[in-house]
Structures are given as C-alpha cells and as structure tokens.
N, C-alpha and C positions, 0 to 999 in steps of 0.2 A: 312082354319077356325080354327082350333087348336090354329094356330099360333096368331091370331087375336085377338082370345079370350085370349090367355095367355099375350100377349102384353095390351089388355084391363086391366086384373087383375094388370099387373104390374103398369100400369099407375095408377090404382084406389088407389093402396098400396102406390105408390109414392107421388101420391096428399095428402093421409092420413099421411104420413110421413111428408111432407112438412108441412101440416096443424098443426102436433102435434109440432114440432119445432116453428114453427112460433108462437105457442100459448104459448110454454114454454119460449121462450126468447123474446118475444115480447116487453118487456121493452126495453130489450137490443138491439133490432130493431131499436124501436124509438127514444132511445137515440143517436145511430149511425146515423141514419136518421137528425136528427136535428142538431147533431155537424158537419157532413159533409158540411154543408152550413153554420155553424155560425162563424160569424166574430166579436168578442167582440171588442169596442172601447177602445181607449188607457187607460181611467180611469179604466174600469174593470180590465184589464190585470193589471195594475199598484196596485192594490187593491189585485190582487191574488199574487201578486209577494210578496207584502210588509207583508199579512198575513202570509206569506211563506207556503202555501197550499202543499200538495203532489200531485201527478198527479190524485190521487182518488178523493180528497178535489177539485181541481181545476176543474175536470170533473162535479162535483154536482154543484160545483157556477156556468158554465157556461150554464149548461144545466137549471139552474133556471133565464136564462137570465135576469141578474140583471139590475135595472133601477135606474139611480142615479138623483132624483127629486127635484124640488123646493117645498115650502111648500103646494103651492095650488094645485098641482098636486098629491103630496104625499097624502094629505087629500083624495083626491078623489079615491085613490087606497088601503089605509090602514084603516081598522076600528080597533079601540083598547079600550081597558078598560080606565076610567079617571083616575084611580089611579096611572098612570105612564106618564111619558115623555116618549114617543115612536120615536126612530130614525130609525125604520126598521120593515118590517114586509114581512111574507112568506106565499102566498095565497094558499100555496099547488102545484103551478105550477112556480110563477114568485116570485124573491127577489124586493123589493122595498127598496130604501134608501135615508134617506132625505140627500140633499146636504148642509152638515156643513160647515158656512163660517166662522166660528170663528176660527181662527188660534190656540188658545189654547186648542180645542176641537176637531180639526181634527181627532184625531186618535179615536175617537167616531165612525167615518166610518168604520173603519179596525174592530174595536170589534164587531160592528152590523153586518158588512160582514160574520164574522167570525159564529156570532150566529147564523145568519139565514142561512148559510150553511147548520149548524149543523141540524136545522130543516129539512132541505130537505134530509139530511142523516138521520135521525131517520124515516122518511117516508118511504125510503127504506129497512130499517130492519125487519126482519122475527118476529113472535110474540114470539118465543123463546128468540131471542136476545133481543127484548124489556124487557121480563120478568126478563132475566139475568142483564142486566143494570140498571132496575129499582131499583133491591135489591142493587146493588151496589152504586148508585146513593143516595138512601134513606139512607144508611149506612152512606154515607159521611155528608150527612145533618145531621143526629143524632149525628154526633161527633164533628159537627162543633160548635165554639164558637163564629162565626162572627156573630154578632147582627146583621148589616145591610143586610148581605145575608140571615138571618133567618126570617128577617121582608119583604122582596122581595116576597122569595119563600111563605110564609104565606098569602100574598097578591095575588099570584097565585093562590095559592089553593083554596081561596076566590073564586078567579073569575071564576076559572074553574079547578075543582079538578081532572075531567078525562084526563086534558093534563098535569097535574103537572110534570110527568116523560118525558115528550117531552121538557118541559122547563127547566128542571134540566139539560138534556143532552145537552142543549145549553148553559146554565147560567154557569154550572159549566166547560164546555169545554174551555169555551171563556173567563172567566174572574176568576178563581179560582186556585191558584197556588199550588204545591205541592199535589196532587192527591194521591191516594194511587196506587201502581203498577199496579193492573188489569185495571184501567182505564187510567192511563198514557199509559200502553200500546195500548189499545183501541183507544184512541186518536191521536195515531200515523198513524192511516189510513187515518188521513186528515189533519195533521199539521207536517211539518218538524221539526219545534223547537216550541212547545206551549209555551214556555217561553217568545218568542216575543210578542205573541197577549195577555197574561196576564199581562204582563209588561206595554203595552200601555194601556191596561184596568185600571190597577193601576194608572197611570199617569192621565188618564181622569178623573178619580173621585178624584184624590189628588187636582184639580184645583177647585172643588167644595168645599173639605174637608178644604183647607186651607185658603179660604176666610171665610167659614162659622165658622172656630176657631179663626180667627182673629177677627171677628165680636163679637163672644162669649165673646172673652178677653176683648174687648174695651168696650163691654155694660157694663160687670161688672165693671170695672173702673167706667165708667160714670155714674152707678148706686152708686159706693162708694163715688165718687167725690159732687154728687147730694145731698146725705144724709150728708155730711160733709158741702156744701153750706149751706144747710137748716139750720144745728144747730150754724153754724159761723155767718149766717144772723141774727137768731134770737138774737144770744147773743149781737152782733153789734148795732141792733137796742133798745135792751135794755139799753147799755152802751150809745147810743146816747141820748135817754131820760135821764139817770141820769147825763149825764153831761149838758143837757139844764137846767136840775132842778137845778144842783149845780151852773150854771153860775147866774142862777136867785137869787138864796141865796146869792150870794157873793157879787150881786148888792146892796142886802138889806143890806148885813154887812156895804158896805161902808159909810152908813148914820149913823152908830153909831161908838162909841167910842172904840170898841174891835179889834184894831189894831193888837195885837197878833192873834187872832181867825184869822183874816181876810187874814193875812200874810201866816197863816198855810193853811188855806182852798186854797189858789190862788197858793200855791206851790204844794201842792195835785192835784188841778184841771189841772193844767199845766203837771204835769207827766201822769195823766190820759189820759189827750188829745193826750199827746205824744205816749203814747202805744194804744190808741184808732186810730190814724192815721197810726202808723205802721199795726196794724191788718187790718185796711180797705184796706192797699197797699196789704196785703197777699191774702187777699178776691178776692181783683181783680184779683191777680194774678192765683187763683185758678179760676175764673171765665172764664179768657181768657182760661186756659187749658182745662177747661171744653168744652167751645165753640168751640175750636180746633178739639177735640175728638168727640163732637157730628158732626162736619163736616167731619171729616174722617170716622167715622161710615155711614154716610150717604152717602159716596163715595163707600166704600165696600158693602154696601146692595144694591148700584144701580149697581156695577159692577157684583154683584153675579146675580141678576134681568136680568142683560145685557146676562150673560151666560146661564141661564135659557131659556130665550127668544130666544137664538139663537138655541137652539135644540126643543123649540116648536112649533110643526108644524101651532097650531092654533094661534100663536101671530104672527101678520102683523104688522111692523112699520108703524107709520103714518108720511109721509112726508109733510114739509109745503113749499110751492112754493111763 
C-alpha cells in the first residue's frame, strides 16, 4: 500500500511538473509542432533567402505561414488605413504579401516580407524588451531629418498611437540605413546583413522618386514655356494688327504724290514683316517644344500612375475584349 501511495504521489508530482513545463514552454511547443510539418513553397523560401534572414528570422517568417496573394484575395485578408498603399499585413498569426507583378517594384515584396516578419518578432518580445526598444526607436526618430520617414511616422501615430513602437520596429528595421549600434546589434537577431534589405528598400522608393522628380522638373519647364508663349503670343498679335494697319496706310499713300514717304513706309513695313515672320517661326518652335514636353509629361504621369496602381490592391485594370 505504501509503495502504491508513493507511486501515486510521484505520478501526481510528475504530472504537475509536466504541466508546468508545458505551460512555461507552450509557445515553443506550438512552434515546434507547427514547423515539424511545415513545408514552405519555393517562393517563400526564395524570399527568406533574398532577405538574408538569420535562423531566428527565418523561423519567425515560416511560423507566420506567408501567403503571396493576388489583389482580390489580398484585400479579403488585409484591412488597413486609407492613408497608405499597403502591400502586406500581419494579422497576429499569418503574413500576407501582395504579389507585385511590376518588375521595377518586385523588391517591394522583399521589403514587405522583412517588415511583416519584424511585426511577428515584436509580438514575441517581453514587456521589458519592448520598453527598451521603444526608447531606442523613439530616440532615432527624434534625431532623424528624413522628412518622408517623419511624415510616415506621423501618419502611423495618428492612425493608432498605441502601436507606434510596433510600427517603428518594423519600419526602421527594414528600411532605415545606419542605425545606432544598439539597434544594429538588436536587428542582427533577424538579418544576416540588414544593408541588403535597406538597399532594396531605397531602390524601391527611388523608382517613384525618379519619376516624380522628372515630372516636377518637366512641369516647371512647361509652366515657364507657357508664360513665354503667352507673352510672345500677345506681342505677335499686336504686331500683326500693326502690320495690317500699316499695310492699309501704305495703300492709301499710293493714291497720293508722297512718293518719298511711300518708299520709306514700304521699306520699314517690309523690314517689320521680315522680323515678324522670323519671330512667328521662333514662336512655332516654342509651341512644338511645349507640346512635346506636355506629351512627355503625360507619359511620365501615366507611368507613375501605373507604378502606383501596380501596388494598389484596390486598383483593378479593366480589360477590353
């Protein structure tokens, strides 16, 4: 009887220990159970390779079971604020990535994958780790002079101030180069070489910036030419009226005996006509230049719109059959 009681007690204690271990390590057990049968597809593996994730970063990425989706399916799974074009989201358990078909912007998938993986990483941090990171991240924002970054952060803060540290954690980690040593050391948990993904992010943003800068420069030239055309057009119209009046005056002089005056008026008139015709040709050249610039400007704005639409999950091109 004593032996049975002892065995019963040991069994009870053993069950308590097992329960405690399971409780303490329940997340690790869940992770192990998921990964033991997880078979990522080739695209997911390629993204993890291209982002140069560490073993920990890859583990978190795979645990989030990344899904690369077309626009319709993406919209069914991701809900986001209207102030930004979103090509990925993390719902607390799974990563969704928009399938970007525009070759110039394909790097956006890599940047987004890194961004969303960092959301999954932030979710696993302890309260003390979040507090320490929050101070470092906010200090980086306070010293930043990157207006585009500061504007995005402000929009995030307006949309949901409670999640700003989470967003900064992903935003700075995946896109900002040359972070302070403490943050660089921290992000080494997830990236073998963080410069690779920040360089891809810079290239991705540059695709938009280049077109935008070209369009702005061209628009400034168009506005200058337009002003010049208005001034020259008014001048030519006034001169045309003058020449018409002068021609009529010369015809009237022909019926008089003022031959010297007539000859002088005709010579002056002919010179004025020559200058007028020259300036009309120059004016036409300006018109041609203006029209070519307007055409080029339209092409750039359409190209820019195409780039935006390629990452706007709510935009669907309409085909004509």
